[in-house]
Structures are given as structure tokens and as C-alpha cells.
C-alpha positions, -999 to +999 in steps of 0.1 A: +527-595+350+517-573+320+482-580+308+474-578+271+449-552+260+414-567+253+383-549+241+355-546+267+323-565+262+293-546+249+275-551+283+304-535+302+307-506+277+270-499+280+271-500+318+300-476+319+283-452+295+250-454+314+269-447+347+283-415+332+248-401+324+230-415+355+253-413+386+227-406+413+190-401+421+195-364+415+207-372+379+175-392+373+154-363+385+174-339+363+171-359+331+134-367+335+124-332+346+143-317+316+124-341+293+091-328+309+102-292+302+111-300+267+076-314+263+061-281+273+050-291+308+036-264+331+032-288+361+057-313+372+051-337+400+080-357+416+078-385+442+110-401+456+112-433+477+149-431+488+148-463+508+137-482+476+160-463+453+129-454+433+111-423+420+084-411+397+081-380+376+048-370+361+041-340+338+013-324+318+034-319+287+026-329+251+029-367+258+041-394+234+023-416+208+024-453+212+050-456+184+073-431+201+068-447+234+079-481+221+113-467+210+117-440+237+143-461+257+163-473+226+199-462+226+205-426+213+168-422+203+155-386+204+131-363+187+153-333+193+182-336+169+185-356+136+218-347+120+254-338+130+248-301+123+220-301+148+246-304+176+255-267+169+218-257+170+207-270+204+174-254+215+163-280+240+175-292+274+179-328+263+193-339+229+216-369+232+189-396+236+209-412+264+189-408+296+160-432+292+183-459+277+207-455+305+179-458+330+167-490+314+201-505+320+205-493+356+169-497+369+134-510+362+119-485+338+082-479+330+066-451+311+030-441+307+020-414+282-009-399+264-008-374+235-027-342+240-059-346+221-057-384+221-084-405+238-060-434+246-029-437+267-003-464+268+019-479+295+052-496+286+077-516+306+113-519+292+140-545+295+177-537+302+183-529+266+154-505+263+131-528+244+094-529+253+085-561+271+050-552+283+025-528+266-010-520+277-036-493+272-042-472+303-065-443+315-041-414+320-043-377+317-024-360+288+013-360+295+038-385+307+046-405+338+080-421+342+086-446+370+122-457+379+126-485+405+156-502+421+182-478+407+216-495+406+201-527+417+223-545+392+254-524+402+254-524+440+290-511+443+278-479+427+252-475+454+278-480+481+301-454+465+275-427+464+271-399+491+247-405+520+210-404+511+205-371+530+230-355+507+214-370+476+180-356+487+196-322+490+209-327+454+174-335+442+161-303+459+189-283+442+180-297+408+144-287+411+154-252+424+177-247+394+151-258+369+124-237+386+145-205+384+152-212+347+115-220+340+094-198+364+062-205+345+062-241+358+047-254+391+067-281+409+052-304+436+077-328+452+071-356+477+091-380+498+072-412+495+035-403+501+043-372+522+046-337+508+082-324+507+081-289+490+063-270+463+072-241+440+044-222+424+045-208+389+052-171+385+060-146+358+097-143+366+124-157+388+119-128+411+089-145+425+105-180+425+137-172+445+118-161+477+100-194+477+134-211+478+153-188+502+127-180+528+146-151+544+146-133+510+117-111+500+108-099+465+116-064+476+152-075+483+157-083+447+161-062+415+157-078+381+175-060+352+178-069+316+211-074+299+219-062+265+222-098+251+193-116+234+189-146+212+211-129+186+242-109+191+227-080+172+197-080+195+173-087+168+158-118+183+155-153+170+135-145+139+109-121+126+081-145+136+092-142+173+075-110+186+090-112+221+122-133+221+136-142+255+160-117+269+189-122+292+179-112+327+199-107+359+182-111+393+203-093+419+200-093+457+204-058+470+235-058+493+218-039+521+190-065+521+203-100+516+236-119+515+249-154+523+277-170+544+288-189+513+289-181+476+263-208+470+236-186+455+256-170+427+239-189+399+244-187+361+219-203+337+221-205+299+189-211+279+171-226+309+198-247+325+220-237+354+257-243+344+291-238+358+308-207+344+335-198+368+346-167+348+311-151+351+307-162+387+340-145+396+329-114+377+298-112+398+316-117+431+342-091+421+315-065+413+301-068+449+335-061+466+331-036+493+293-036+492+288-065+516+299-073+551+331-092+556+329-129+546+294-125+531+284-132+495+257-119+472+225-136+461+223-135+422+207-154+394+220-146+359+199-161+331+215-158+297+195-164+265+221-169+238+221-180+202+227-218+199+258-212+178+275-194+207+273-225+230+290-259+230+271-283+253+294-312+246+318-306+274+303-327+302+278-356+302+255-338+326+258-306+304+267-287+336+300-274+320+299-257+287+321-237+263+308-202+256+318-177+229+321-139+235+328-144+272+345-110+275+315-092+262+292-110+286+315-102+315+314-065+306+276-066+304+273-083+338+295-056+354+274-029+338+241-045+350+253-048+386+265-012+386+231-001+373+212-022+399+233-010+428+230+027+419+192+023+414+179+050+392+145+062+402+128+043+373+145+010+379+126-003+409+089-011+415+070+007+442+059-026+458+086-039+481+078-040+518+111-047+536+114-067+568+133-038+583+105-014+577+080-038+592+101-040+623+102-002+626+064+001+623+058-027+648+081-010+673+062+022+668+029+004+672+039-013+704+048+021+719+015+036+707-006+010+722-024-002+691-018-028+664-013-022+627-035-050+613-055-055+582-082-029+575-110-054+578-101-067+612-127-067+640-110-038+659-118-014+631-145+011+642-180+004+630-193+024+600-159+033+587-152+030+550-118+018+539-098+012+508-076-018+507-039-009+506-012-031+493+006-052+519+038-046+500+049-010+506+080+004+492+110+010+514+136+006+488+155+038+480+152+047+444+183+067+436+181+093+408+203+093+377+236+112+383+225+139+359+191+145+375+185+171+403+184+155+437+149+147+451+162+146+487+159+176+509+177+177+543+152+185+570+171+179+603+199+161+620+187+135+646+210+129+676+239+144+656+240+110+639+213+107+613+201+129+584+164+132+582+155+139+545+123+145+527+117+126+495+088+130+471+076+095+480+082+097+518+111+103+543+145+088+545+169+083+574+206+083+565+235+076+589+259+104+583+292+086+591+288+057+567+273+078+540+303+100+541+325+069+543+310+057+510+316+090+494+353+092+505+360+055+496+349+060+460+368+092+457+399+075+470+394+046+446+393+071+417+422+092+430+447+078+456+473+105+462+503+105+486+520+138+497+553+145+515+554+146+553+575+172+569+586+162+594+583+125+586+563+102+609+584+078+630+570+043+636+589+018+659+591-019+658+575-025+624+574-061+612+587-069+577+551-074+565+541-040+578+569-023+560+560-041+528+524-030+531+533+006+535+555+004+504+528-015+486+503+014+490+528+039+476+544+054+507+581+061+512+596+042+541+632+044+553+651+029+582+658+055+609+679+040+636+675+008+654+639-007+651+627+027+638+613+037+604+607+071+590+575+074+569+582+104+545+549+104+526+513+098+535+479+096+519+467+131+512+435+129+535+457+119+565+487+141+561+474+171+580+456+151+607+468+150+643+464+113+644+484+108+612+510+086+629+483+064+644+466+062+610+498+051+593+503+024+618+468+012+611+475+012+574+506-010+579+485-037+593+464-041+561+471-066+533+466-045+502+457-011+487+420-017+490+422-023+527+441+010+530+414+028+510+387+016+533+407+024+565+414+059+552+378+066+543+366+053+576+391+074+596+384+106+577+347+104+575+325+127+596+321+110+630+287+103+645+280+129+672+293+157+650+267+185+646+261+197+610+242+226+596+214+221+571+236+232+542+263+207+553+237+180+556+224+188+521+259+188+506+266+154+521+233+140+507+241+154+473+275+138+473+263+105+486+236+102+459+262+105+432+282+075+444+282+042+424+271+020+453+250+042+476+232+013+494+260+002+517+293+015+531+326-002+522+321-025+552+287-036+539+265-018+564+232-004+551+233+034+548+197+044+544+162+035+557+133+048+538+097+052+549+072+056+520+042+079+521+019+048+517+034+033+549+028+066+567-007+068+554-015+033+566+001+038+600-018+070+607-050+055+594-056+082+568-078+056+550-103+058+578-134+079+570-152+086+603-174+115+594-180+142+568-155+165+583-132+170+614-138+135+627-175+141+635 
């Protein structure tokens, strides 16, 4: 039977609207934490009682007056926008005035707050419409404390439809991680009930925050570069009164240092909030092709600071999806920033980055030498020695020179016909010759893929249809030559004169695209490990390798170089020890 259309009651409309804004415990944390950041908080404390569907968020922000506190949970009440034109000039994380009113409808809501500089704080409890029902003065530190209890207690089907609590707790953790990366100057302390859960300590940049989140990532595994986009498209900043406007930054995990099984740490933030921008995320993933091992993904955090007029936040209730202008320009700048970071000019990386790999090398050497490389002030240091404290973070990150600069690397020797030992002004480097050459050849083939005639042609038997299609796809001429036999009349130039050309063509037929063929060709034609080279040949390979666009890893994602800084050598050989005036006496 067809039912007539009836308007929904105001109560149902309000409940639906509230459920769009607050759909989980994680959404509560997100909205309240964003309010704290908008209030200028530098310390945010969060406590969650999942079994009670309750939580508390406390901050040391600017606080609210008694008057503002009374109307804080009223519908669409906010201090952040006032007129319709303000919707195109959003400079805060929150602006719709929906969160507190929605919480009042879906839970028991109480807020305590005290203005900075005021001697009196107030505590207010609200009814389901956001009206104050209980107000009292309270002794409270400057800032705001919001308590939400019995979330969805009046809408139990919503609770039952939510993911398991463990998944919701992970979502809360992710919310805090995202906000911490976008606001590194803030300290976060999070509890489950009365037990500590995790903490993130304030730092200057996201480069110090990310290692607190991903424990297997060290600061030295990351490079932070600045994009050519600021608060204004012309790069002039917000206004003349802003001496140091925020700049767009890109935190990039070096592919020879860190990567993930899933693309779950390719994050994009806009003006302090992590958002979903698939176009930029795909640009980042594409720029790391053939620098990482198979089925591995980069670690990146792109933080764009853009003029408000270039952003439309009104695409999603949670403001997680946005419309962005000038996306093509941003994609080009992201690609340029990644290329710069992966080539690593000498001036682009700090000297303080002690890698885990280098530590393992030194520990292995120490165990063989029978002594331990500890702190200089440990009890086993000989009596009477003076020492100077050395940084525990010692550089092992290759700092590659600009392509126009003369090479700082000098080939010294070949080790086991496999590694190039090179002298660098800051220490020594060890480069594996095969994969360094493979990187050189791969980039040359990417720039110039040439096929040449084969005379006589190579004959391949029993090729599947997909194999024939692959050979044609990469530009080769393939013709039937009798029953179950094909004549390959052209071949990639590097393979044409090789004795194993037929075998190489069969390998190429098993790939899926041109890029796979480029990698296979580079790998097959690169200098093999075990091949002796003269010093001039070693130097030539070093020079060519340093000019590549991505010198850190081979096309398969293997690290090419291990560097040992002079500071590490000094520490290992105890050159800071002063035993006597001269000659160890």
C-alpha cells in the first residue's frame, strides 16, 4: 500500500542531523579535540571509558566565559563564523556549531570552563536541546573540560550498528595521530579509564611526531621539504602583519629506510586537518614507483597550508572530504618535492640521523672486537680520561650532490668484487655495484627505450597469447614461424648483441607492461656481482650513479648505499679519549 508523504517531526529531524555529525566515539574525540585546538590549546588530555560509552576531553586553551558557556550547546552556535561569506573564509577546524548540540541530543553533556585571566570557572550541564539545566561555579584551571556520558543511550540501535569497540578505539587513536601531525606543537595524553594508553609529546615539526607514532621509523629515516605553496598563491603569505606565515611541508620517508605493507601512511592534511584527497594520494604513490620493494608503500605526510578561498569544506559532515582548487598545480609541486627529496642534494639533509642499519654494523664490529660501544660516561671508561659528549644521532644518510656539482665521492677499492668502497668528505660509503648500475641503466632505459633489428631473428617456441601480446606491447616485431614457433625480429638495444638474448626475450614475454620490461632489461645487463673492476671503472660507475634521479634504491627497492660518517668512526675508535699529553703516555 502506498503511504502518503508526511513531514518528519522536529525530534526525528534533530536526531538524524545529530547522527550525521556524531557517528561514533571517534567522532566525539575529533570534534572536541578540534575545538580545543581552535581555542589555542597546547596540552590536550583525553580519557575514554568504552564500556560506559563515555569520555572526557580537557585542554589548556583560552576557555569560555559564563555567558558563552550557557549557549555553547545551542543549535548552530559558534564564535568562528557569523555571515554566509565566512563559509568561504574558514580559518578554524570547527565552524558549523553542530558538534556540542549534537552531543547534547545523543548523550549526557557537561562542560566546565574558565577564561584565561579569570578567577572563576563555571560548570554547566545541558538537556537534550542544549539548554543549561544546572550551573555552578567551580575551581578549575584555565581551559575547558568536556564530559560526554552514555553516548547513544537514547538511540541503542545506533550502538548495535557500530563496529566492535576495539575498532572504535583504533579510530580514536587514529584521530589523535592525525591531529598531532597537523599540530606538532601540542602535547597529547590519552587514557583508557584510569590507565595510561599513549602520549605524544610536543615538537617543532611533524618529523619528531611521526616516530612517536610509528615506532620502527626514526627521525633520520625522514626528510622534510617545503613546497612552493603558502597561504597565498603568489607566495606572499597571509598579510603583511604575518612575518612567518605557515608553509606547506612534505614529510617523506626515505625508500631505503622505511616503507609499509599497506598504503595506510600516505596522509594529506589541509590547514591542520587530515583529509581524503585521492588525486594527491595517487600522485604520491606513483612518484615512488620503482623505488620500493614489491607490494610495499611509502610513508608520507603532506601538509598543505592554502588560502581559505581555495578550499570548500562543505562536502562532508566530518569535513574529511573537500573540494580543492588548483589541484593540477599541487600535483606538480608534490612530484617535484618527492624528486628533490629522493635525489638528496648535499644541503638538503641534517647531519643528525643515526640509522638503525649503521647501529647494527657498529654493534657487529664491537662484538668482534671484544668491547662495547657505550656512553662515554659509563663505568668502563678509564679513570682520568677527559671526554667530550658526542651526539647519539650520527649521520648515515647519504647526502647526494646536485647534478651540476663535482662528485665528492672517490673510489678507493673494490671489496669482494661486489662493493665499491668510496671516500666521502664526511666519511666512507659502501655501494653495491650491481644494483647501483641497475639503477643507472633503468633510468637510461626510461628516458630512451630503443629496439633494433635482429639478424637472424630469435625463435621462441610455445608462446602463450599473453606472451605474444606483451612482446608487441613493448615494441618488438613478432611473427608466426611455423607450428607453435614465433620469430622475434627486433629486440631492445641493450640485449641485441648478448649471447643470452633469446633467454632474455623469453623473460620479457612473461612481464605485464613496458615498465616490467625496463626493470628486467636493466637487471640483466647490469654489472654482475663478482666482476672485478679497475679503479677508473669504479669511479665512472660512481659518477653515473650519483647523477640518477633516485639513487637510494634499485628499481626493485633494495638499498644501494651504506654510509659511515666520520663522527661514527671517531666514536668507535675512541678518538675523544685523552689519555696523556702525547703518544698515549
